[in-house]
C-alpha positions as CSV (number, residue, x, y, z in Angstrom):
1,X,-0.1,-0.1,-0.1
2,X,2.9,2.4,0.7
3,X,4.4,1.9,-2.7
4,X,1.2,2.4,-4.2
5,X,0.7,6.1,-2.3
6,X,4.3,6.8,-3.1
7,X,3.6,5.9,-6.9
8,X,0.9,8.6,-7.0
9,X,2.7,11.0,-5.2
10,X,5.5,10.5,-8.0
11,X,3.0,11.1,-10.4
12,X,1.6,14.0,-9.2
13,X,5.3,15.8,-8.6
14,X,6.0,14.7,-12.3
15,X,3.0,16.4,-13.5
16,X,3.7,19.6,-11.7
17,X,7.4,19.6,-13.0
18,X,6.4,19.1,-16.5
19,X,4.0,22.2,-16.4
20,X,6.1,24.7,-18.2
21,X,7.0,22.5,-20.9
22,X,3.5,21.9,-21.4
23,X,2.3,25.4,-21.2
24,X,4.8,26.6,-24.0
25,X,2.6,24.0,-26.2
26,X,-0.8,24.9,-24.9
27,X,-0.6,28.7,-24.9
28,X,1.8,29.4,-27.7
29,X,1.8,33.3,-27.6
30,X,-0.4,33.6,-24.8
31,X,1.9,34.9,-22.4
32,X,1.5,37.7,-19.9
33,X,0.1,40.5,-22.2
34,X,-1.1,38.5,-25.0
35,X,-4.2,39.0,-26.8
36,X,-4.1,35.1,-27.7
37,X,-7.1,33.3,-25.9
38,X,-6.7,30.1,-24.4
39,X,-10.1,28.5,-23.6
40,X,-10.5,25.0,-22.7
41,X,-12.7,22.5,-25.0
42,X,-16.4,22.3,-24.3
43,X,-17.4,20.0,-21.6
44,X,-13.7,19.1,-20.8
45,X,-12.8,18.3,-17.4
46,X,-10.1,19.5,-15.3
47,X,-8.7,15.9,-14.9
48,X,-11.0,12.6,-15.2
49,X,-10.7,10.7,-12.0
50,X,-8.6,13.5,-9.9
51,X,-9.7,15.4,-7.1
52,X,-10.0,19.1,-8.0
53,X,-7.8,20.3,-5.6
54,X,-4.9,17.6,-6.4
55,X,-1.6,18.3,-7.9
56,X,-2.6,16.6,-11.2
57,X,-5.8,18.8,-11.4
58,X,-4.5,22.0,-10.7
59,X,-1.5,21.5,-13.4
60,X,-3.9,20.4,-16.0
61,X,-6.2,23.1,-15.1
62,X,-2.8,25.8,-15.2
63,X,-2.1,24.0,-18.8
64,X,-5.4,24.7,-20.2
65,X,-5.8,28.1,-18.8
66,X,-2.4,29.2,-20.5
67,X,-0.5,30.1,-17.3
68,X,3.1,29.9,-16.9
69,X,3.0,28.0,-13.6
70,X,0.4,26.3,-11.0
71,X,-0.7,29.1,-8.6
72,X,0.6,28.8,-5.1
73,X,-1.7,27.4,-2.6
74,X,-2.6,30.0,0.5
75,X,-2.0,29.0,3.5
76,X,-4.9,28.1,6.3
77,X,-6.8,31.2,7.4
78,X,-5.2,32.7,10.6
79,X,-6.8,31.3,13.9
80,X,-6.7,35.0,15.4
81,X,-7.7,37.9,12.8
82,X,-5.3,40.4,12.3
83,X,-6.5,44.0,13.8
84,X,-7.8,46.1,10.9
85,X,-7.4,50.0,11.3
86,X,-7.4,52.9,8.8
87,X,-4.2,53.3,6.8
88,X,-2.3,56.2,7.9
89,X,-3.3,59.4,6.1
90,X,-6.6,57.6,5.0
91,X,-8.3,58.5,8.1
92,X,-11.2,61.1,8.5
93,X,-12.4,63.1,11.7
94,X,-13.8,61.0,14.1
95,X,-12.5,58.0,12.7
96,X,-11.5,56.4,16.5
97,X,-13.8,58.3,18.5
98,X,-17.0,57.1,16.2
99,X,-15.5,53.7,15.5
100,X,-15.9,54.4,11.9
101,X,-15.2,51.6,9.3
102,X,-11.5,51.9,8.5
103,X,-10.1,52.3,5.2
104,X,-7.2,50.4,4.3
105,X,-5.0,48.9,1.3
106,X,-3.2,45.8,2.9
107,X,-4.0,43.3,5.5
108,X,-1.4,43.0,8.2
109,X,0.1,39.5,7.8
110,X,3.4,38.2,7.1
111,X,2.5,35.4,5.1
112,X,2.8,35.7,1.2
113,X,-0.9,36.3,0.0
114,X,-2.4,38.7,-1.7
115,X,-6.5,39.4,-2.1
116,X,-7.9,39.5,-5.3
117,X,-11.1,41.9,-5.3
118,X,-12.9,42.7,-8.5
119,X,-15.3,45.7,-9.1
120,X,-18.7,46.5,-10.4
121,X,-20.3,43.6,-12.3
122,X,-20.4,45.1,-16.1
123,X,-18.9,41.9,-17.9
124,X,-20.5,38.3,-17.1
125,X,-18.1,36.2,-18.8
126,X,-18.8,32.3,-18.1
127,X,-15.1,31.4,-19.0
128,X,-13.9,33.6,-16.0
129,X,-16.2,31.8,-13.7
130,X,-14.8,28.1,-14.9
131,X,-11.4,29.3,-15.0
132,X,-11.2,30.5,-11.3
133,X,-13.3,27.6,-10.2
134,X,-11.3,25.0,-12.0
135,X,-8.0,26.8,-10.3
136,X,-9.3,27.0,-6.9
137,X,-8.8,31.0,-6.9
138,X,-10.8,32.5,-4.4
139,X,-11.7,36.4,-5.0
140,X,-14.3,38.9,-3.7
141,X,-16.7,41.0,-5.7
142,X,-17.6,44.5,-5.1
143,X,-21.0,44.8,-7.0
144,X,-23.1,48.1,-7.9
145,X,-26.6,47.0,-8.8
146,X,-26.9,49.2,-12.0
147,X,-24.4,46.9,-13.9
148,X,-25.3,43.4,-12.0
149,X,-29.4,43.9,-12.2
150,X,-30.0,42.5,-15.3
151,X,-28.2,38.9,-14.5
152,X,-28.2,38.3,-10.8
153,X,-28.0,34.5,-11.3
154,X,-24.2,34.9,-12.7
155,X,-23.5,36.5,-9.4
156,X,-25.3,33.6,-7.5
157,X,-23.3,31.0,-9.2
158,X,-20.3,32.8,-8.1
159,X,-21.6,33.0,-4.8
160,X,-22.3,29.1,-4.9
161,X,-18.5,28.8,-5.5
162,X,-17.8,30.4,-2.1
163,X,-16.7,33.8,-3.2
164,X,-18.1,36.6,-1.4
165,X,-20.4,39.5,-2.8
166,X,-19.9,42.9,-1.4
167,X,-21.4,46.6,-1.4
168,X,-20.2,48.8,-4.1
169,X,-23.5,51.0,-4.0
170,X,-26.7,51.3,-6.3
171,X,-25.1,53.5,-9.2
172,X,-21.3,53.9,-8.5
173,X,-21.4,57.6,-8.1
174,X,-18.5,60.0,-6.6
175,X,-19.7,59.7,-3.0
176,X,-18.3,62.8,-1.5
177,X,-20.2,64.9,-4.0
178,X,-23.4,63.7,-2.6
179,X,-25.2,64.8,1.0
180,X,-25.0,62.4,3.9
181,X,-28.6,61.3,3.0
182,X,-27.9,60.7,-0.5
183,X,-25.0,58.6,0.4
184,X,-26.9,56.4,2.9
185,X,-29.2,55.9,0.2
186,X,-26.8,54.5,-2.2
187,X,-25.0,52.1,0.4
188,X,-28.3,51.1,2.5
189,X,-30.1,50.7,-0.7
190,X,-27.6,48.2,-2.0
191,X,-27.4,46.6,1.3
192,X,-31.3,46.0,0.9
193,X,-31.0,44.5,-2.8
194,X,-28.1,42.2,-1.8
195,X,-30.2,40.9,1.1
196,X,-33.0,40.2,-1.4
197,X,-31.0,38.9,-4.0
198,X,-28.2,37.0,-2.2
199,X,-29.4,36.3,0.8
200,X,-27.6,38.5,3.5
201,X,-26.2,42.1,3.6
202,X,-22.5,42.4,3.4
203,X,-20.2,44.1,6.2
204,X,-17.5,44.7,3.7
205,X,-18.0,47.9,1.3
206,X,-15.8,49.7,-1.3
207,X,-16.3,53.4,-2.1
208,X,-16.6,54.0,-5.9
209,X,-13.2,55.3,-7.2
210,X,-11.7,54.7,-3.6
211,X,-13.3,58.3,-2.8
212,X,-15.2,58.9,0.3
213,X,-15.5,61.6,3.1
214,X,-16.6,61.4,6.7
215,X,-20.1,61.2,5.6
216,X,-19.3,58.0,3.6
217,X,-18.0,56.4,6.7
218,X,-20.9,57.3,8.9
219,X,-23.5,56.2,6.3
220,X,-21.9,53.1,5.9
221,X,-21.6,52.4,9.6
222,X,-25.3,53.2,9.8
223,X,-26.1,50.5,7.0
224,X,-24.3,47.8,8.9
225,X,-20.8,48.2,7.1
226,X,-17.6,47.3,9.3
227,X,-14.9,47.4,6.7
228,X,-14.0,49.8,3.5
229,X,-11.1,48.1,1.9
230,X,-9.8,49.8,-1.2
231,X,-6.7,48.5,-2.9
232,X,-2.7,48.8,-3.5
233,X,-2.3,47.3,-6.7
234,X,-5.0,47.5,-10.0
235,X,-4.3,45.0,-12.7
236,X,-5.5,45.4,-16.3
237,X,-5.4,43.2,-19.1
238,X,-2.4,44.5,-20.2
239,X,-0.6,46.5,-17.3
240,X,-0.5,46.8,-13.8
241,X,-0.6,50.0,-11.6
242,X,1.0,50.7,-8.2
243,X,0.4,52.9,-5.3
244,X,3.4,52.4,-3.8
245,X,6.8,53.9,-4.9
246,X,8.5,50.4,-5.3
247,X,6.0,49.2,-7.8
248,X,6.0,45.5,-6.4
249,X,3.5,43.2,-4.4
250,X,3.8,43.0,-0.4
251,X,2.3,40.5,1.9
252,X,-1.4,41.3,2.7
253,X,-1.8,43.5,-0.3
254,X,-5.4,44.1,-2.0
255,X,-5.3,44.0,-5.6
256,X,-8.0,45.7,-7.5
257,X,-9.5,44.5,-11.3
258,X,-13.0,45.0,-13.0
259,X,-15.4,43.1,-14.6
260,X,-14.3,43.9,-18.2
261,X,-14.4,42.4,-21.6
262,X,-13.6,43.2,-25.1
263,X,-15.8,46.0,-25.0
264,X,-13.6,48.1,-22.7
265,X,-10.6,46.4,-22.9
266,X,-8.3,44.4,-25.6
267,X,-8.9,41.3,-23.8
268,X,-10.9,39.1,-22.0
269,X,-11.3,38.3,-17.9
270,X,-9.5,35.4,-18.9
271,X,-6.6,37.3,-20.2
272,X,-6.6,39.8,-17.3
273,X,-6.6,37.0,-14.8
274,X,-3.7,35.2,-16.7
275,X,-1.6,38.3,-16.2
276,X,-2.3,38.5,-12.6
277,X,-2.1,35.1,-11.8
278,X,1.5,34.8,-13.8
279,X,2.7,37.7,-11.6
280,X,1.7,37.0,-8.4
281,X,2.9,33.3,-8.7
282,X,6.4,34.3,-10.3
283,X,6.9,36.8,-7.2
284,X,6.2,33.9,-4.9
285,X,2.5,34.9,-3.7
286,X,-0.7,32.8,-3.1
287,X,-4.1,34.5,-3.5
288,X,-6.2,34.3,-0.4
289,X,-9.8,35.1,0.6
290,X,-9.9,38.5,1.7
291,X,-12.7,37.9,4.4
292,X,-11.0,35.0,5.9
293,X,-8.8,37.4,7.6
294,X,-11.6,40.2,8.7
């Protein structure tokens, strides 16, 4: 029995070791930034007979989606959640005294993990859902009702895969330009819709464009919000943008992208995720679930 187990382990290791060569054949020119698109054959399974999280299944999925390497697996969620506070310089008057939701760009951790967050909800690409499911990549969606109301079912499928749906307002306005009551309507109104459509109101909210003021955070608190993460890096289908001077990833960074397709980008969400995953894996990072740290 011990020899059989060892042989299984050896085959899994060989499957992972062969990935780089296999990717060159499968993806051709579909490396980071390429416009070429790699799609799995219709109805093709990740690895017939293999557990979805097995090394062989993940290696096969990475080949099919044109990745340079198998994405790293995140560590177990922390037993004790880190203390989340507002990033220095991102506080508002009354931040501590009124116990307002903190605005932050990273999670305090020494683990080499980053957190993928996706905004708005305009593009509803089924290939994206399949890719992230097969690769077992967690992410958090921040939804605006005016963009998701034509297909709530798409995001219910996302939720069923274990991904968290969060608040990004009803109509994606520039919140500091609104009164307190108008901001509260945007946030609380989206809370009500999310509870009706997805079963519960979230406790996590992202202000559109990352813009907010004291009224924003007071309104958010009144609507049941506890956290207001923004981002440290943003990935597009053809490039990355950075908040920090060193233009690199750091443990606990929150990464932003958007639900976008060829109508807005020179590529698809699959292309965008390929660029994202290739970089974080190359830099030695795993993708963890944001809400596991809150």
